[in-house]
Backbone as a chain_set.jsonl record, in Angstrom:
{"seq": "MFFADTLKKLRSKRGITQKELALTLNVSERTVRKYEAGEMQPSTDKLLQLADLFSVSVDYLLGKPVTTEALQSYVADLSPAELQALQEFISQQLQDNQ", "coords": {"N": [[-7.058, -15.051, 11.538], [-5.225, -15.108, 13.561], [-4.782, -12.653, 15.123], [-7.206, -12.507, 16.617], [-7.105, -14.813, 18.155], [-4.803, -14.414, 19.669], [-5.345, -12.213, 21.039], [-7.411, -12.983, 22.847], [-6.019, -14.959, 24.137], [-4.013, -13.447, 25.483], [-5.756, -11.689, 26.948], [-7.113, -13.47, 28.651], [-5.025, -14.499, 30.019], [-4.117, -12.613, 31.597], [-6.298, -12.213, 33.05], [-8.308, -10.642, 32.571], [-11.577, -9.421, 31.993], [-13.828, -9.484, 29.081], [-15.528, -7.208, 29.366], [-14.03, -5.558, 30.858], [-11.882, -5.104, 29.321], [-13.013, -3.786, 27.282], [-13.785, -1.401, 28.504], [-11.452, -0.328, 29.106], [-10.482, 0.071, 26.579], [-12.181, 1.893, 25.619], [-14.222, 1.063, 24.13], [-17.335, -0.765, 23.009], [-18.473, -3.772, 24.72], [-19.375, -5.606, 22.847], [-17.923, -4.996, 20.68], [-15.274, -5.993, 21.55], [-15.869, -8.737, 21.646], [-16.273, -9.134, 18.97], [-13.748, -8.76, 18.059], [-12.309, -10.752, 19.165], [-13.583, -12.878, 17.98], [-12.729, -12.799, 15.374], [-14.137, -11.285, 13.683], [-13.941, -8.607, 13.36], [-11.366, -6.079, 13.029], [-9.256, -4.252, 14.935], [-8.686, -0.528, 15.147], [-5.807, 1.275, 14.167], [-5.007, 2.969, 16.349], [-6.103, 1.605, 18.478], [-5.014, -0.925, 18.359], [-2.396, -0.137, 19.111], [-3.006, 0.72, 21.8], [-3.653, -1.807, 22.794], [-1.138, -3.264, 22.451], [0.58, -1.734, 24.205], [-0.974, -2.186, 26.614], [-0.686, -5.025, 27.002], [2.006, -5.337, 26.99], [3.349, -6.082, 24.589], [4.462, -6.29, 21.075], [2.921, -4.534, 18.258], [3.454, -5.923, 16.019], [3.573, -8.582, 17.018], [0.916, -9.019, 17.965], [-0.176, -8.973, 15.522], [0.791, -11.073, 14.311], [3.165, -11.169, 12.957], [6.179, -12.873, 12.088], [9.149, -13.063, 13.939], [12.471, -12.474, 12.975], [15.55, -14.166, 12.653], [17.681, -12.374, 12.166], [16.563, -9.915, 13.092], [16.308, -10.304, 15.728], [18.861, -10.519, 16.433], [19.889, -7.905, 15.854], [18.307, -6.581, 17.911], [19.542, -7.308, 20.296], [22.204, -6.711, 19.922], [23.411, -4.402, 21.129], [23.192, -4.539, 23.841], [24.228, -4.685, 27.234], [26.377, -6.982, 29.116], [25.107, -7.436, 31.479], [22.386, -6.818, 30.959], [21.958, -8.739, 28.871], [22.039, -11.023, 30.557], [19.88, -10.712, 32.121], [17.784, -10.682, 30.134], [18.154, -13.369, 29.22], [17.455, -14.804, 31.558], [14.754, -13.906, 31.797], [13.564, -15.035, 29.434], [13.934, -17.612, 30.051], [12.193, -17.883, 32.191], [9.75, -17.391, 30.964], [9.542, -19.427, 29.146], [9.212, -21.695, 30.846], [6.862, -20.945, 32.277], [5.156, -21.229, 30.057], [4.898, -23.94, 29.69]], "CA": [[-7.414, -15.293, 12.931], [-4.24, -15.006, 14.637], [-5.028, -11.626, 16.051], [-8.336, -12.965, 17.393], [-6.619, -15.894, 19.154], [-3.683, -13.88, 20.399], [-5.906, -11.126, 21.945], [-8.12, -13.854, 23.569], [-5.102, -15.575, 24.973], [-3.415, -12.396, 26.423], [-6.677, -11.283, 27.881], [-7.387, -14.493, 29.574], [-3.801, -14.752, 30.856], [-4.188, -11.331, 32.474], [-7.486, -12.24, 34.002], [-9.294, -9.393, 32.307], [-12.768, -9.818, 31.216], [-14.274, -8.698, 27.765], [-16.111, -6.113, 29.634], [-12.981, -4.849, 31.478], [-11.008, -4.746, 28.173], [-13.959, -2.737, 26.566], [-13.856, -0.174, 29.318], [-9.985, 0.156, 29.049], [-10.088, 0.607, 25.302], [-13.298, 2.77, 25.353], [-15.169, 0.416, 23.024], [-18.245, -1.611, 23.509], [-18.219, -5.081, 24.902], [-19.66, -6.299, 21.589], [-16.667, -4.898, 19.724], [-14.213, -6.819, 21.902], [-16.318, -10.051, 21.283], [-16.025, -9.313, 17.522], [-12.322, -8.771, 17.857], [-11.935, -12.166, 19.6], [-14.304, -13.896, 16.959], [-12.312, -12.57, 14.102], [-15.085, -10.657, 12.787], [-13.599, -7.097, 13.26], [-10.013, -5.681, 13.296], [-9.058, -2.994, 15.735], [-8.072, 0.487, 14.458], [-4.416, 1.456, 14.574], [-4.936, 3.433, 17.782], [-6.618, 0.451, 19.426], [-3.783, -1.91, 18.284], [-1.205, 0.404, 19.945], [-3.327, 0.542, 23.175], [-3.513, -3.18, 23.103], [0.317, -3.621, 22.588], [0.981, -1.168, 25.541], [-1.597, -2.933, 27.818], [-0.125, -6.36, 27.098], [3.47, -5.253, 26.888], [3.742, -6.869, 23.406], [4.493, -5.295, 19.858], [1.96, -4.593, 17.34], [3.814, -6.98, 15.225], [3.315, -9.673, 17.707], [-0.485, -9.02, 17.821], [-0.818, -9.286, 14.233], [1.255, -12.559, 13.868], [4.487, -11.245, 12.132], [7.222, -13.622, 12.733], [10.372, -12.434, 14.33], [13.479, -13.211, 12.214], [16.885, -14.143, 13.541], [18.408, -11.034, 12.006], [15.915, -8.868, 13.917], [16.637, -10.6, 17.103], [20.423, -10.12, 16.632], [19.852, -6.422, 15.974], [17.788, -6.112, 19.173], [20.463, -7.565, 21.383], [23.509, -6.322, 19.689], [23.953, -3.344, 21.906], [23.012, -4.967, 25.309], [25.31, -4.973, 28.164], [26.419, -8.371, 29.656], [23.943, -7.616, 32.586], [21.079, -6.855, 30.268], [21.806, -10.016, 28.305], [21.74, -12.03, 31.5], [18.479, -10.458, 32.41], [16.958, -11.221, 29.144], [18.231, -14.842, 29.355], [16.608, -15.211, 32.582], [13.298, -13.72, 31.526], [13.164, -15.917, 28.43], [13.863, -19.072, 30.525], [10.945, -17.923, 32.935], [8.566, -17.435, 30.168], [9.398, -20.775, 28.64], [8.786, -22.464, 32.002], [5.422, -20.465, 32.375], [4.302, -21.653, 28.957], [4.961, -25.417, 29.568]], "C": [[-6.462, -15.236, 13.994], [-4.283, -13.839, 15.647], [-6.136, -11.929, 17.006], [-7.826, -13.916, 18.455], [-5.699, -15.362, 20.094], [-4.389, -12.907, 21.495], [-6.604, -11.961, 23.095], [-7.146, -14.467, 24.754], [-4.329, -14.571, 25.844], [-4.439, -11.977, 27.275], [-7.009, -12.213, 28.983], [-6.147, -14.679, 30.501], [-3.661, -13.783, 31.877], [-5.248, -11.339, 33.366], [-8.413, -11.197, 33.783], [-10.54, -9.989, 31.427], [-13.072, -9.071, 30.032], [-14.666, -7.387, 28.113], [-14.978, -5.013, 30.224], [-12.077, -4.234, 30.215], [-11.715, -3.582, 27.416], [-13.727, -1.53, 27.157], [-12.494, 0.497, 29.087], [-9.852, 0.73, 27.565], [-11.214, 1.722, 24.901], [-14.047, 2.339, 24.082], [-16.306, -0.311, 23.737], [-17.785, -3.037, 23.808], [-18.388, -6.02, 23.646], [-18.49, -6.11, 20.726], [-15.466, -5.781, 20.181], [-14.542, -8.3, 21.52], [-15.99, -10.107, 19.865], [-14.577, -9.363, 17.23], [-11.805, -10.18, 17.993], [-12.622, -13.159, 18.657], [-13.637, -13.681, 15.606], [-13.099, -11.908, 13.165], [-14.931, -9.095, 12.486], [-12.117, -6.965, 13.571], [-10.086, -4.474, 14.028], [-8.45, -1.891, 14.907], [-6.635, 0.568, 14.897], [-4.224, 2.017, 16.023], [-5.199, 2.339, 18.843], [-5.544, -0.625, 19.475], [-2.57, -1.391, 19.196], [-1.663, 0.379, 21.456], [-3.23, -0.929, 23.624], [-2.051, -3.675, 23.465], [0.879, -3.033, 23.933], [0.255, -1.917, 26.693], [-0.971, -4.34, 28.144], [1.294, -6.45, 27.026], [3.938, -6.273, 25.694], [3.757, -5.915, 22.221], [3.15, -5.711, 19.108], [2.263, -5.779, 16.397], [3.42, -8.314, 15.67], [1.628, -9.959, 17.744], [-1.019, -9.485, 16.501], [-0.117, -10.445, 13.657], [2.499, -12.32, 12.987], [5.544, -11.962, 12.667], [8.431, -12.742, 12.849], [11.536, -13.187, 13.708], [14.675, -13.222, 13.078], [17.67, -12.865, 13.388], [17.745, -9.893, 12.916], [16.162, -9.139, 15.34], [18.021, -10.246, 17.399], [20.548, -8.594, 16.68], [19.371, -5.858, 17.188], [18.752, -6.279, 20.296], [21.909, -7.157, 21.12], [24.142, -5.357, 20.571], [23.614, -3.523, 23.493], [24.285, -5.156, 26.033], [25.29, -6.374, 28.568], [25.347, -8.503, 30.685], [22.7, -7.666, 32.022], [20.843, -8.155, 29.52], [21.475, -11.09, 29.231], [20.37, -11.901, 31.975], [17.416, -10.954, 31.375], [17.028, -12.61, 28.977], [17.289, -15.407, 30.451], [15.106, -15.043, 32.374], [12.879, -14.609, 30.564], [12.997, -17.371, 29.186], [12.578, -19.127, 31.454], [9.855, -18.026, 32.114], [8.417, -18.848, 29.518], [8.859, -21.84, 29.735], [7.387, -22.197, 32.239], [4.495, -20.97, 31.192], [4.314, -23.201, 28.802], [3.85, -26.001, 30.464]], "O": [[-6.787, -15.303, 15.179], [-3.902, -13.973, 16.81], [-5.99, -11.606, 18.185], [-8.171, -13.739, 19.623], [-5.724, -15.759, 21.259], [-4.008, -12.866, 22.665], [-6.372, -11.628, 24.257], [-7.403, -14.472, 25.958], [-4.021, -14.948, 26.974], [-4.106, -11.856, 28.454], [-7.171, -11.802, 30.132], [-6.309, -14.997, 31.679], [-3.135, -14.065, 32.953], [-5.244, -10.618, 34.364], [-9.227, -10.851, 34.64], [-10.491, -10.771, 30.478], [-12.559, -7.955, 29.945], [-14.314, -6.436, 27.415], [-15.086, -3.801, 30.04], [-11.665, -3.075, 30.183], [-11.11, -2.594, 27.0], [-13.465, -0.565, 26.438], [-12.4, 1.711, 28.901], [-9.187, 1.745, 27.358], [-11.06, 2.374, 23.868], [-14.408, 3.101, 23.185], [-16.255, -0.464, 24.958], [-16.804, -3.489, 23.218], [-17.684, -7.01, 23.448], [-18.086, -7.062, 20.058], [-14.718, -6.27, 19.335], [-13.644, -9.042, 21.123], [-15.412, -11.124, 19.48], [-14.179, -9.961, 16.23], [-11.056, -10.724, 17.182], [-12.152, -14.295, 18.605], [-14.011, -14.413, 14.69], [-12.828, -11.918, 11.964], [-15.568, -8.461, 11.645], [-11.641, -7.757, 14.385], [-10.971, -3.664, 13.754], [-7.714, -2.229, 13.98], [-6.272, -0.022, 15.915], [-3.368, 1.554, 16.776], [-4.572, 2.243, 19.898], [-5.227, -1.157, 20.539], [-1.895, -2.147, 19.894], [-0.843, 0.063, 22.318], [-2.765, -1.219, 24.727], [-1.772, -4.318, 24.477], [1.555, -3.734, 24.686], [0.911, -2.241, 27.683], [-0.774, -4.746, 29.289], [1.825, -7.56, 27.0], [4.79, -7.142, 25.879], [3.154, -4.844, 22.295], [2.497, -6.748, 19.225], [1.359, -6.538, 16.046], [2.978, -9.138, 14.869], [1.189, -11.092, 17.55], [-2.016, -10.187, 16.339], [-0.427, -10.801, 12.52], [2.874, -13.259, 12.285], [5.867, -11.658, 13.816], [8.707, -11.854, 12.043], [11.623, -14.405, 13.865], [14.833, -12.472, 14.042], [18.246, -12.342, 14.343], [18.461, -9.023, 13.413], [16.219, -8.191, 16.124], [18.345, -9.736, 18.471], [21.285, -8.074, 17.518], [19.843, -4.799, 17.601], [18.779, -5.441, 21.198], [22.749, -7.252, 22.015], [25.351, -5.447, 20.783], [23.809, -2.59, 24.272], [25.268, -5.7, 25.53], [24.246, -7.003, 28.397], [24.717, -9.556, 30.787], [21.877, -8.466, 32.468], [19.72, -8.66, 29.493], [20.74, -12.01, 28.872], [19.715, -12.913, 32.224], [16.374, -11.523, 31.699], [16.002, -13.167, 28.587], [16.492, -16.323, 30.249], [14.305, -15.91, 32.724], [11.753, -15.07, 30.751], [12.066, -18.137, 28.938], [11.935, -20.172, 31.549], [8.938, -18.755, 32.493], [7.31, -19.366, 29.372], [8.111, -22.756, 29.391], [6.653, -23.171, 32.412], [3.279, -21.103, 31.33], [3.761, -23.7, 27.822], [3.692, -27.22, 30.537]]}, "num_chains": 1, "name": "protein.A"}
């Protein structure tokens, strides 16, 4: 059910209706309802579209946890300015989710 809940949360947060999402994905509104009810899983190409649309990873959509090692490898090559921007972004996201 993780995918279904995540999709609904992302869609609602963006203020997109099920109908609008269906049009964007070129699927029926019924298909979107089934995604959000956990009755149907999207194809790989639709998962990629959703990840791009909501600026998240497919891993995130599917509920794969991020490990400390993975996070360290992501930030290892960032410049000090990029690290600062990332810290500010994370702080803002935490504030928005409270």
